[in-house]
All heavy atoms as a GROMACS GRO file, in nm:
protein
  561
    1MET      N    1  -8.895   5.342   4.042
    1MET     CA    2  -8.840   5.253   3.944
    1MET      C    3  -8.953   5.170   3.884
    1MET      O    4  -9.028   5.110   3.959
    1MET     CB    5  -8.736   5.162   4.007
    1MET     CG    6  -8.608   5.230   4.043
    1MET     SD    7  -8.487   5.115   4.102
    1MET     CE    8  -8.475   5.172   4.271
    2PRO      N    9  -8.964   5.171   3.754
    2PRO     CA   10  -9.073   5.096   3.691
    2PRO      C   11  -9.059   4.943   3.712
    2PRO      O   12  -8.953   4.885   3.690
    2PRO     CB   13  -9.059   5.129   3.543
    2PRO     CG   14  -8.982   5.256   3.540
    2PRO     CD   15  -8.894   5.254   3.661
    3GLU      N   16  -9.167   4.885   3.756
    3GLU     CA   17  -9.171   4.740   3.777
    3GLU      C   18  -9.195   4.672   3.642
    3GLU      O   19  -9.285   4.707   3.568
    3GLU     CB   20  -9.285   4.708   3.874
    3GLU     CG   21  -9.293   4.564   3.911
    3GLU     CD   22  -9.403   4.536   4.012
    3GLU    OE1   23  -9.406   4.605   4.117
    3GLU    OE2   24  -9.487   4.450   3.983
    4LEU      N   25  -9.112   4.572   3.613
    4LEU     CA   26  -9.125   4.499   3.486
    4LEU      C   27  -9.201   4.368   3.504
    4LEU      O   28  -9.269   4.324   3.413
    4LEU     CB   29  -8.986   4.469   3.431
    4LEU     CG   30  -8.898   4.588   3.401
    4LEU    CD1   31  -8.761   4.540   3.353
    4LEU    CD2   32  -8.962   4.679   3.298
    5SER      N   33  -9.184   4.305   3.621
    5SER     CA   34  -9.248   4.176   3.642
    5SER      C   35  -9.256   4.147   3.790
    5SER      O   36  -9.176   4.198   3.869
    5SER     CB   37  -9.169   4.065   3.572
    5SER     OG   38  -9.234   3.940   3.585
    6ARG      N   39  -9.353   4.062   3.824
    6ARG     CA   40  -9.369   4.016   3.963
    6ARG      C   41  -9.413   3.872   3.957
    6ARG      O   42  -9.513   3.840   3.894
    6ARG     CB   43  -9.473   4.100   4.033
    6ARG     CG   44  -9.494   4.071   4.178
    6ARG     CD   45  -9.602   4.159   4.239
    6ARG     NE   46  -9.559   4.298   4.245
    6ARG     CZ   47  -9.518   4.358   4.356
    6ARG    NH1   48  -9.515   4.289   4.470
    6ARG    NH2   49  -9.482   4.485   4.355
    7PHE      N   50  -9.334   3.782   4.016
    7PHE     CA   51  -9.368   3.640   4.017
    7PHE      C   52  -9.307   3.575   4.138
    7PHE      O   53  -9.195   3.609   4.179
    7PHE     CB   54  -9.322   3.571   3.886
    7PHE     CG   55  -9.173   3.577   3.865
    7PHE    CD1   56  -9.092   3.471   3.900
    7PHE    CD2   57  -9.112   3.690   3.810
    7PHE    CE1   58  -8.955   3.476   3.880
    7PHE    CE2   59  -8.976   3.696   3.789
    7PHE     CZ   60  -8.896   3.589   3.824
    8LEU      N   61  -9.375   3.481   4.197
    8LEU     CA   62  -9.327   3.403   4.311
    8LEU      C   63  -9.271   3.490   4.424
    8LEU      O   64  -9.177   3.453   4.492
    8LEU     CB   65  -9.220   3.302   4.267
    8LEU     CG   66  -9.258   3.204   4.159
    8LEU    CD1   67  -9.137   3.124   4.113
    8LEU    CD2   68  -9.368   3.110   4.209
    9GLY      N   69  -9.328   3.610   4.440
    9GLY     CA   70  -9.278   3.701   4.543
    9GLY      C   71  -9.154   3.779   4.500
    9GLY      O   72  -9.101   3.858   4.578
   10ILE      N   73  -9.110   3.760   4.376
   10ILE     CA   74  -8.992   3.828   4.322
   10ILE      C   75  -9.041   3.948   4.242
   10ILE      O   76  -9.130   3.937   4.160
   10ILE     CB   77  -8.913   3.733   4.229
   10ILE    CG1   78  -8.869   3.607   4.305
   10ILE    CG2   79  -8.795   3.804   4.165
   10ILE    CD1   80  -8.823   3.495   4.218
   11VAL      N   81  -8.977   4.063   4.264
   11VAL     CA   82  -9.011   4.184   4.189
   11VAL      C   83  -8.890   4.222   4.106
   11VAL      O   84  -8.778   4.235   4.158
   11VAL     CB   85  -9.050   4.301   4.283
   11VAL    CG1   86  -9.086   4.424   4.203
   11VAL    CG2   87  -9.163   4.261   4.375
   12VAL      N   88  -8.912   4.241   3.975
   12VAL     CA   89  -8.806   4.281   3.882
   12VAL      C   90  -8.835   4.421   3.835
   12VAL      O   91  -8.946   4.450   3.792
   12VAL     CB   92  -8.801   4.184   3.760
   12VAL    CG1   93  -8.693   4.226   3.663
   12VAL    CG2   94  -8.783   4.040   3.805
   13PHE      N   95  -8.736   4.508   3.844
   13PHE     CA   96  -8.756   4.646   3.799
   13PHE      C   97  -8.628   4.699   3.737
   13PHE      O   98  -8.521   4.640   3.749
   13PHE     CB   99  -8.805   4.736   3.912
   13PHE     CG  100  -8.716   4.733   4.036
   13PHE    CD1  101  -8.620   4.830   4.052
   13PHE    CD2  102  -8.731   4.635   4.132
   13PHE    CE1  103  -8.539   4.828   4.164
   13PHE    CE2  104  -8.650   4.634   4.245
   13PHE     CZ  105  -8.552   4.732   4.258
   14MET      N  106  -8.643   4.813   3.667
   14MET     CA  107  -8.531   4.870   3.595
   14MET      C  108  -8.536   5.022   3.612
   14MET      O  109  -8.644   5.081   3.606
   14MET     CB  110  -8.540   4.833   3.449
   14MET     CG  111  -8.421   4.871   3.365
   14MET     SD  112  -8.438   4.818   3.193
   14MET     CE  113  -8.413   4.642   3.208
   15CYS      N  114  -8.420   5.081   3.631
   15CYS     CA  115  -8.406   5.226   3.637
   15CYS      C  116  -8.361   5.274   3.499
   15CYS      O  117  -8.256   5.230   3.451
   15CYS     CB  118  -8.301   5.266   3.740
   15CYS     SG  119  -8.329   5.205   3.904
   16PHE      N  120  -8.438   5.358   3.438
   16PHE     CA  121  -8.400   5.408   3.307
   16PHE      C  122  -8.291   5.516   3.322
   16PHE      O  123  -8.288   5.585   3.422
   16PHE     CB  124  -8.524   5.458   3.233
   16PHE     CG  125  -8.622   5.349   3.210
   16PHE    CD1  126  -8.736   5.338   3.288
   16PHE    CD2  127  -8.598   5.255   3.113
   16PHE    CE1  128  -8.824   5.234   3.269
   16PHE    CE2  129  -8.687   5.150   3.092
   16PHE     CZ  130  -8.800   5.140   3.171
   17ASN      N  131  -8.204   5.525   3.223
   17ASN     CA  132  -8.089   5.614   3.226
   17ASN      C  133  -7.998   5.588   3.342
   17ASN      O  134  -7.937   5.678   3.399
   17ASN     CB  135  -8.137   5.763   3.226
   17ASN     CG  136  -8.208   5.798   3.099
   17ASN    OD1  137  -8.169   5.757   2.991
   17ASN    ND2  138  -8.317   5.871   3.113
   18ASP      N  139  -7.988   5.463   3.383
   18ASP     CA  140  -7.901   5.420   3.492
   18ASP      C  141  -7.760   5.393   3.436
   18ASP      O  142  -7.739   5.397   3.316
   18ASP     CB  143  -7.959   5.293   3.556
   18ASP     CG  144  -7.915   5.272   3.698
   18ASP    OD1  145  -7.833   5.351   3.748
   18ASP    OD2  146  -7.964   5.176   3.761
   19HIS      N  147  -7.666   5.363   3.520
   19HIS     CA  148  -7.527   5.340   3.483
   19HIS      C  149  -7.512   5.212   3.399
   19HIS      O  150  -7.598   5.125   3.401
   19HIS     CB  151  -7.439   5.332   3.607
   19HIS     CG  152  -7.476   5.220   3.698
   19HIS    ND1  153  -7.427   5.093   3.685
   19HIS    CD2  154  -7.558   5.218   3.806
   19HIS    CE1  155  -7.477   5.016   3.779
   19HIS    NE2  156  -7.558   5.087   3.854
   20ASN      N  157  -7.401   5.203   3.327
   20ASN     CA  158  -7.367   5.080   3.252
   20ASN      C  159  -7.299   4.981   3.342
   20ASN      O  160  -7.243   5.023   3.445
   20ASN     CB  161  -7.279   5.115   3.132
   20ASN     CG  162  -7.360   5.172   3.018
   20ASN    OD1  163  -7.468   5.123   2.989
   20ASN    ND2  164  -7.310   5.275   2.954
   21PRO      N  165  -7.298   4.856   3.314
   21PRO     CA  166  -7.360   4.789   3.199
   21PRO      C  167  -7.512   4.779   3.218
   21PRO      O  168  -7.562   4.792   3.330
   21PRO     CB  169  -7.296   4.650   3.201
   21PRO     CG  170  -7.270   4.624   3.345
   21PRO     CD  171  -7.233   4.759   3.402
   22PRO      N  172  -7.586   4.757   3.106
   22PRO     CA  173  -7.731   4.742   3.118
   22PRO      C  174  -7.764   4.629   3.217
   22PRO      O  175  -7.706   4.523   3.212
   22PRO     CB  176  -7.775   4.705   2.976
   22PRO     CG  177  -7.667   4.760   2.889
   22PRO     CD  178  -7.540   4.746   2.968
   23HIS      N  179  -7.855   4.661   3.308
   23HIS     CA  180  -7.886   4.566   3.416
   23HIS      C  181  -8.029   4.586   3.465
   23HIS      O  182  -8.095   4.683   3.425
   23HIS     CB  183  -7.789   4.586   3.532
   23HIS     CG  184  -7.796   4.722   3.593
   23HIS    ND1  185  -7.732   4.831   3.535
   23HIS    CD2  186  -7.863   4.768   3.701
   23HIS    CE1  187  -7.760   4.938   3.609
   23HIS    NE2  188  -7.838   4.902   3.710
   24PHE      N  189  -8.074   4.495   3.550
   24PHE     CA  190  -8.202   4.509   3.615
   24PHE      C  191  -8.185   4.478   3.762
   24PHE      O  192  -8.083   4.423   3.805
   24PHE     CB  193  -8.310   4.420   3.549
   24PHE     CG  194  -8.279   4.273   3.553
   24PHE    CD1  195  -8.332   4.194   3.654
   24PHE    CD2  196  -8.202   4.212   3.456
   24PHE    CE1  197  -8.305   4.056   3.659
   24PHE    CE2  198  -8.174   4.077   3.459
   24PHE     CZ  199  -8.226   3.999   3.561
   25HIS      N  200  -8.284   4.518   3.839
   25HIS     CA  201  -8.281   4.500   3.984
   25HIS      C  202  -8.389   4.399   4.024
   25HIS      O  203  -8.493   4.388   3.959
   25HIS     CB  204  -8.309   4.632   4.054
   25HIS     CG  205  -8.208   4.737   4.021
   25HIS    ND1  206  -8.094   4.758   4.095
   25HIS    CD2  207  -8.200   4.824   3.917
   25HIS    CE1  208  -8.025   4.856   4.042
   25HIS    NE2  209  -8.086   4.897   3.933
   26VAL      N  210  -8.363   4.328   4.129
   26VAL     CA  211  -8.455   4.227   4.180
   26VAL      C  212  -8.470   4.245   4.330
   26VAL      O  213  -8.371   4.271   4.400
   26VAL     CB  214  -8.401   4.083   4.153
   26VAL    CG1  215  -8.492   3.978   4.212
   26VAL    CG2  216  -8.381   4.060   4.006
   27GLU      N  217  -8.592   4.233   4.378
   27GLU     CA  218  -8.618   4.230   4.523
   27GLU      C  219  -8.700   4.108   4.556
   27GLU      O  220  -8.790   4.069   4.480
   27GLU     CB  221  -8.690   4.356   4.568
   27GLU     CG  222  -8.604   4.478   4.563
   27GLU     CD  223  -8.673   4.602   4.615
   27GLU    OE1  224  -8.797   4.597   4.643
   27GLU    OE2  225  -8.607   4.707   4.627
   28TYR      N  226  -8.668   4.047   4.666
   28TYR     CA  227  -8.742   3.932   4.716
   28TYR      C  228  -8.744   3.946   4.868
   28TYR      O  229  -8.645   3.916   4.934
   28TYR     CB  230  -8.674   3.801   4.674
   28TYR     CG  231  -8.740   3.678   4.728
   28TYR    CD1  232  -8.864   3.633   4.678
   28TYR    CD2  233  -8.681   3.603   4.828
   28TYR    CE1  234  -8.924   3.520   4.728
   28TYR    CE2  235  -8.741   3.490   4.879
   28TYR     CZ  236  -8.862   3.449   4.828
   28TYR     OH  237  -8.923   3.335   4.879
   29GLY      N  238  -8.852   4.001   4.921
   29GLY     CA  239  -8.857   4.030   5.063
   29GLY      C  240  -8.747   4.125   5.101
   29GLY      O  241  -8.732   4.231   5.039
   30GLU      N  242  -8.664   4.088   5.197
   30GLU     CA  243  -8.554   4.175   5.240
   30GLU      C  244  -8.427   4.156   5.155
   30GLU      O  245  -8.325   4.219   5.179
   30GLU     CB  246  -8.520   4.154   5.387
   30GLU     CG  247  -8.455   4.021   5.419
   30GLU     CD  248  -8.552   3.905   5.445
   30GLU    OE1  249  -8.673   3.920   5.423
   30GLU    OE2  250  -8.504   3.801   5.488
   31TYR      N  251  -8.431   4.066   5.056
   31TYR     CA  252  -8.317   4.038   4.971
   31TYR      C  253  -8.323   4.123   4.844
   31TYR      O  254  -8.429   4.163   4.800
   31TYR     CB  255  -8.315   3.889   4.932
   31TYR     CG  256  -8.312   3.796   5.048
   31TYR    CD1  257  -8.428   3.731   5.089
   31TYR    CD2  258  -8.195   3.774   5.117
   31TYR    CE1  259  -8.424   3.644   5.197
   31TYR    CE2  260  -8.191   3.687   5.225
   31TYR     CZ  261  -8.307   3.622   5.264
   31TYR     OH  262  -8.303   3.538   5.373
   32ALA      N  263  -8.204   4.145   4.783
   32ALA     CA  264  -8.198   4.226   4.660
   32ALA      C  265  -8.079   4.182   4.577
   32ALA      O  266  -7.984   4.121   4.626
   32ALA     CB  267  -8.187   4.373   4.697
   33ALA      N  268  -8.088   4.215   4.448
   33ALA     CA  269  -7.978   4.185   4.356
   33ALA      C  270  -7.981   4.283   4.240
   33ALA      O  271  -8.086   4.339   4.207
   33ALA     CB  272  -7.989   4.042   4.303
   34THR      N  273  -7.866   4.300   4.177
   34THR     CA  274  -7.852   4.374   4.054
   34THR      C  275  -7.781   4.280   3.956
   34THR      O  276  -7.674   4.229   3.987
   34THR     CB  277  -7.768   4.502   4.074
   34THR    OG1  278  -7.830   4.579   4.178
   34THR    CG2  279  -7.762   4.584   3.948
   35ILE      N  280  -7.846   4.256   3.841
   35ILE     CA  281  -7.798   4.155   3.747
   35ILE      C  282  -7.784   4.213   3.608
   35ILE      O  283  -7.875   4.282   3.561
   35ILE     CB  284  -7.895   4.034   3.746
   35ILE    CG1  285  -7.903   3.977   3.887
   35ILE    CG2  286  -7.852   3.930   3.644
   35ILE    CD1  287  -8.000   3.865   3.906
   36THR      N  288  -7.670   4.187   3.543
   36THR     CA  289  -7.650   4.236   3.406
   36THR      C  290  -7.740   4.159   3.312
   36THR      O  291  -7.772   4.042   3.332
   36THR     CB  292  -7.504   4.220   3.361
   36THR    OG1  293  -7.471   4.081   3.359
   36THR    CG2  294  -7.409   4.299   3.450
   37ILE      N  295  -7.782   4.225   3.205
   37ILE     CA  296  -7.875   4.164   3.111
   37ILE      C  297  -7.805   4.070   3.013
   37ILE      O  298  -7.848   3.958   2.993
   37ILE     CB  299  -7.955   4.272   3.035
   37ILE    CG1  300  -8.039   4.353   3.136
   37ILE    CG2  301  -8.042   4.210   2.927
   37ILE    CD1  302  -8.104   4.474   3.076
   38LYS      N  303  -7.698   4.116   2.951
   38LYS     CA  304  -7.634   4.037   2.845
   38LYS      C  305  -7.576   3.906   2.897
   38LYS      O  306  -7.595   3.800   2.840
   38LYS     CB  307  -7.528   4.116   2.773
   38LYS     CG  308  -7.586   4.226   2.687
   38LYS     CD  309  -7.479   4.299   2.611
   38LYS     CE  310  -7.544   4.407   2.526
   38LYS     NZ  311  -7.443   4.482   2.450
   39GLU      N  312  -7.501   3.911   3.007
   39GLU     CA  313  -7.435   3.792   3.059
   39GLU      C  314  -7.513   3.726   3.172
   39GLU      O  315  -7.476   3.618   3.218
   39GLU     CB  316  -7.295   3.827   3.112
   39GLU     CG  317  -7.202   3.885   3.007
   39GLU     CD  318  -7.221   4.036   2.992
   39GLU    OE1  319  -7.285   4.101   3.078
   39GLU    OE2  320  -7.175   4.090   2.891
   40LEU      N  321  -7.617   3.793   3.220
   40LEU     CA  322  -7.691   3.750   3.341
   40LEU      C  323  -7.593   3.733   3.457
   40LEU      O  324  -7.602   3.642   3.536
   40LEU     CB  325  -7.773   3.624   3.315
   40LEU     CG  326  -7.880   3.639   3.208
   40LEU    CD1  327  -7.954   3.508   3.186
   40LEU    CD2  328  -7.978   3.750   3.242
   41GLY      N  329  -7.496   3.824   3.461
   41GLY     CA  330  -7.396   3.823   3.567
   41GLY      C  331  -7.441   3.906   3.686
   41GLY      O  332  -7.530   3.990   3.676
   42ILE      N  333  -7.379   3.883   3.797
   42ILE     CA  334  -7.417   3.947   3.921
   42ILE      C  335  -7.331   4.071   3.944
   42ILE      O  336  -7.208   4.063   3.943
   42ILE     CB  337  -7.399   3.850   4.039
   42ILE    CG1  338  -7.485   3.728   4.019
   42ILE    CG2  339  -7.428   3.920   4.170
   42ILE    CD1  340  -7.446   3.612   4.110
   43LEU      N  341  -7.396   4.187   3.960
   43LEU     CA  342  -7.324   4.308   4.001
   43LEU      C  343  -7.328   4.318   4.152
   43LEU      O  344  -7.228   4.351   4.215
   43LEU     CB  345  -7.388   4.433   3.938
   43LEU     CG  346  -7.377   4.446   3.787
   43LEU    CD1  347  -7.453   4.569   3.738
   43LEU    CD2  348  -7.232   4.454   3.744
   44GLU      N  349  -7.443   4.291   4.210
   44GLU     CA  350  -7.462   4.287   4.355
   44GLU      C  351  -7.568   4.182   4.382
   44GLU      O  352  -7.666   4.174   4.310
   44GLU     CB  353  -7.510   4.420   4.410
   44GLU     CG  354  -7.415   4.536   4.393
   44GLU     CD  355  -7.475   4.666   4.445
   44GLU    OE1  356  -7.545   4.663   4.548
   44GLU    OE2  357  -7.451   4.767   4.381
   45GLU      N  358  -7.549   4.102   4.487
   45GLU     CA  359  -7.649   4.002   4.514
   45GLU      C  360  -7.655   3.964   4.661
   45GLU      O  361  -7.554   3.950   4.728
   45GLU     CB  362  -7.626   3.875   4.433
   45GLU     CG  363  -7.735   3.773   4.458
   45GLU     CD  364  -7.718   3.644   4.379
   45GLU    OE1  365  -7.609   3.587   4.385
   45GLU    OE2  366  -7.812   3.604   4.312
   46ASP      N  367  -7.776   3.951   4.706
   46ASP     CA  368  -7.807   3.899   4.838
   46ASP      C  369  -7.940   3.823   4.824
   46ASP      O  370  -8.041   3.863   4.877
   46ASP     CB  371  -7.819   4.012   4.941
   46ASP     CG  372  -7.859   3.963   5.077
   46ASP    OD1  373  -7.824   3.848   5.110
   46ASP    OD2  374  -7.926   4.038   5.152
   47LEU      N  375  -7.938   3.718   4.741
   47LEU     CA  376  -8.058   3.637   4.714
   47LEU      C  377  -8.030   3.494   4.754
   47LEU      O  378  -7.921   3.444   4.735
   47LEU     CB  379  -8.094   3.637   4.566
   47LEU     CG  380  -8.145   3.764   4.502
   47LEU    CD1  381  -8.166   3.740   4.353
   47LEU    CD2  382  -8.275   3.810   4.566
   48PRO      N  383  -8.131   3.426   4.806
   48PRO     CA  384  -8.116   3.281   4.828
   48PRO      C  385  -8.091   3.214   4.691
   48PRO      O  386  -8.141   3.261   4.588
   48PRO     CB  387  -8.252   3.239   4.885
   48PRO     CG  388  -8.313   3.363   4.940
   48PRO     CD  389  -8.261   3.475   4.856
   49SER      N  390  -8.014   3.105   4.689
   49SER     CA  391  -7.976   3.043   4.563
   49SER      C  392  -8.098   2.996   4.483
   49SER      O  393  -8.098   3.005   4.361
   49SER     CB  394  -7.882   2.926   4.587
   49SER     OG  395  -7.939   2.831   4.670
   50ARG      N  396  -8.201   2.950   4.549
   50ARG     CA  397  -8.322   2.906   4.480
   50ARG      C  398  -8.387   3.024   4.405
   50ARG      O  399  -8.430   3.008   4.290
   50ARG     CB  400  -8.420   2.847   4.583
   50ARG     CG  401  -8.558   2.816   4.532
   50ARG     CD  402  -8.645   2.756   4.644
   50ARG     NE  403  -8.667   2.844   4.758
   50ARG     CZ  404  -8.765   2.934   4.764
   50ARG    NH1  405  -8.849   2.948   4.664
   50ARG    NH2  406  -8.779   3.010   4.870
   51ILE      N  407  -8.389   3.140   4.467
   51ILE     CA  408  -8.450   3.258   4.405
   51ILE      C  409  -8.360   3.306   4.292
   51ILE      O  410  -8.408   3.344   4.185
   51ILE     CB  411  -8.471   3.368   4.510
   51ILE    CG1  412  -8.566   3.318   4.620
   51ILE    CG2  413  -8.523   3.496   4.444
   51ILE    CD1  414  -8.701   3.270   4.570
   52HIS      N  415  -8.230   3.304   4.312
   52HIS     CA  416  -8.136   3.341   4.205
   52HIS      C  417  -8.161   3.255   4.080
   52HIS      O  418  -8.166   3.307   3.969
   52HIS     CB  419  -7.990   3.325   4.252
   52HIS     CG  420  -7.893   3.348   4.143
   52HIS    ND1  421  -7.848   3.474   4.109
   52HIS    CD2  422  -7.833   3.262   4.056
   52HIS    CE1  423  -7.765   3.462   4.005
   52HIS    NE2  424  -7.753   3.335   3.973
   53GLY      N  425  -8.178   3.126   4.099
   53GLY     CA  426  -8.206   3.037   3.987
   53GLY      C  427  -8.335   3.074   3.916
   53GLY      O  428  -8.339   3.073   3.792
   54ASN      N  429  -8.438   3.109   3.990
   54ASN     CA  430  -8.566   3.150   3.930
   54ASN      C  431  -8.548   3.277   3.849
   54ASN      O  432  -8.603   3.292   3.741
   54ASN     CB  433  -8.672   3.171   4.036
   54ASN     CG  434  -8.721   3.043   4.097
   54ASN    OD1  435  -8.711   2.936   4.039
   54ASN    ND2  436  -8.774   3.050   4.218
   55VAL      N  437  -8.471   3.372   3.901
   55VAL     CA  438  -8.448   3.499   3.834
   55VAL      C  439  -8.369   3.477   3.705
   55VAL      O  440  -8.407   3.532   3.600
   55VAL     CB  441  -8.374   3.599   3.926
   55VAL    CG1  442  -8.326   3.720   3.849
   55VAL    CG2  443  -8.464   3.639   4.043
   56VAL      N  444  -8.266   3.397   3.707
   56VAL     CA  445  -8.186   3.372   3.587
   56VAL      C  446  -8.271   3.301   3.482
   56VAL      O  447  -8.265   3.334   3.362
   56VAL     CB  448  -8.060   3.291   3.622
   56VAL    CG1  449  -7.990   3.240   3.496
   56VAL    CG2  450  -7.964   3.373   3.705
   57GLU      N  451  -8.352   3.207   3.523
   57GLU     CA  452  -8.440   3.137   3.428
   57GLU      C  453  -8.537   3.236   3.365
   57GLU      O  454  -8.557   3.237   3.242
   57GLU     CB  455  -8.515   3.025   3.498
   57GLU     CG  456  -8.606   2.946   3.407
   57GLU     CD  457  -8.679   2.834   3.478
   57GLU    OE1  458  -8.646   2.802   3.595
   57GLU    OE2  459  -8.770   2.776   3.416
   58TRP      N  460  -8.600   3.322   3.446
   58TRP     CA  461  -8.693   3.422   3.395
   58TRP      C  462  -8.621   3.515   3.299
   58TRP      O  463  -8.670   3.544   3.188
   58TRP     CB  464  -8.755   3.502   3.511
   58TRP     CG  465  -8.843   3.612   3.464
   58TRP    CD1  466  -8.975   3.605   3.435
   58TRP    CD2  467  -8.803   3.746   3.437
   58TRP    NE1  468  -9.022   3.726   3.393
   58TRP    CE2  469  -8.916   3.817   3.392
   58TRP    CE3  470  -8.683   3.814   3.445
   58TRP    CZ2  471  -8.912   3.949   3.358
   58TRP    CZ3  472  -8.679   3.947   3.411
   58TRP    CH2  473  -8.794   4.015   3.367
   59ALA      N  474  -8.505   3.565   3.340
   59ALA     CA  475  -8.431   3.663   3.258
   59ALA      C  476  -8.386   3.603   3.125
   59ALA      O  477  -8.388   3.672   3.023
   59ALA     CB  478  -8.310   3.715   3.335
   60SER      N  479  -8.349   3.477   3.124
   60SER     CA  480  -8.306   3.414   2.999
   60SER      C  481  -8.422   3.405   2.900
   60SER      O  482  -8.401   3.417   2.778
   60SER     CB  483  -8.242   3.278   3.022
   60SER     OG  484  -8.337   3.189   3.073
   61MET      N  485  -8.543   3.391   2.951
   61MET     CA  486  -8.662   3.386   2.863
   61MET      C  487  -8.704   3.525   2.816
   61MET      O  488  -8.772   3.537   2.715
   61MET     CB  489  -8.778   3.319   2.936
   61MET     CG  490  -8.759   3.172   2.961
   61MET     SD  491  -8.905   3.090   3.029
   61MET     CE  492  -8.924   3.170   3.186
   62HIS      N  493  -8.662   3.630   2.889
   62HIS     CA  494  -8.706   3.767   2.857
   62HIS      C  495  -8.589   3.858   2.823
   62HIS      O  496  -8.602   3.980   2.832
   62HIS     CB  497  -8.784   3.823   2.977
   62HIS     CG  498  -8.909   3.749   3.008
   62HIS    ND1  499  -9.026   3.771   2.940
   62HIS    CD2  500  -8.932   3.649   3.097
   62HIS    CE1  501  -9.119   3.689   2.988
   62HIS    NE2  502  -9.065   3.614   3.082
   63LYS      N  503  -8.477   3.802   2.784
   63LYS     CA  504  -8.354   3.878   2.760
   63LYS      C  505  -8.375   3.990   2.658
   63LYS      O  506  -8.334   4.103   2.681
   63LYS     CB  507  -8.242   3.787   2.716
   63LYS     CG  508  -8.108   3.856   2.715
   63LYS     CD  509  -7.998   3.760   2.673
   63LYS     CE  510  -7.920   3.718   2.794
   63LYS     NZ  511  -7.801   3.640   2.761
   64GLN      N  512  -8.435   3.960   2.544
   64GLN     CA  513  -8.454   4.063   2.441
   64GLN      C  514  -8.544   4.175   2.490
   64GLN      O  515  -8.518   4.292   2.465
   64GLN     CB  516  -8.508   4.004   2.312
   64GLN     CG  517  -8.507   4.102   2.196
   64GLN     CD  518  -8.369   4.160   2.169
   64GLN    OE1  519  -8.273   4.085   2.151
   64GLN    NE2  520  -8.357   4.290   2.168
   65GLU      N  521  -8.650   4.141   2.563
   65GLU     CA  522  -8.738   4.245   2.620
   65GLU      C  523  -8.663   4.333   2.716
   65GLU      O  524  -8.681   4.456   2.718
   65GLU     CB  525  -8.856   4.180   2.690
   65GLU     CG  526  -8.948   4.100   2.599
   65GLU     CD  527  -9.044   4.014   2.680
   65GLU    OE1  528  -9.125   4.071   2.755
   65GLU    OE2  529  -9.034   3.891   2.667
   66LEU      N  530  -8.577   4.274   2.799
   66LEU     CA  531  -8.497   4.351   2.892
   66LEU      C  532  -8.401   4.445   2.818
   66LEU      O  533  -8.390   4.562   2.854
   66LEU     CB  534  -8.418   4.258   2.984
   66LEU     CG  535  -8.499   4.183   3.087
   66LEU    CD1  536  -8.416   4.069   3.150
   66LEU    CD2  537  -8.547   4.277   3.197
   67LEU      N  538  -8.337   4.395   2.715
   67LEU     CA  539  -8.248   4.480   2.634
   67LEU      C  540  -8.325   4.592   2.566
   67LEU      O  541  -8.275   4.707   2.559
   67LEU     CB  542  -8.172   4.397   2.531
   67LEU     CG  543  -8.066   4.304   2.588
   67LEU    CD1  544  -8.018   4.206   2.481
   67LEU    CD2  545  -7.949   4.383   2.645
   68ASP      N  546  -8.444   4.565   2.518
   68ASP     CA  547  -8.525   4.668   2.454
   68ASP      C  548  -8.563   4.778   2.553
   68ASP      O  549  -8.568   4.897   2.516
   68ASP     CB  550  -8.652   4.609   2.393
   68ASP     CG  551  -8.624   4.519   2.273
   68ASP    OD1  552  -8.512   4.525   2.218
   68ASP    OD2  553  -8.714   4.444   2.235
   69ASN      N  554  -8.591   4.739   2.676
   69ASN     CA  555  -8.624   4.837   2.780
   69ASN      C  556  -8.504   4.923   2.814
   69ASN      O  557  -8.513   5.039   2.846
   69ASN     CB  558  -8.676   4.770   2.907
   69ASN     CG  559  -8.819   4.728   2.894
   69ASN    OD1  560  -8.896   4.792   2.824
   69ASN    ND2  561  -8.853   4.618   2.957
   0.00000   0.00000   0.00000
């Protein structure tokens, strides 16, 4: 899966030609999440709340880039 970003120990990646809705994946150590791009909603999540907040903040700043990918 292509890595899109890495910050604060958080890895963001996306699987191309994956199922709908458009989403991205996040890993932070042993934790993981799948988050929709348009609503920044949670499809699956096992992240500490502090990390979730960092991911949502990052994604809101990069929303158009994520949609383009």
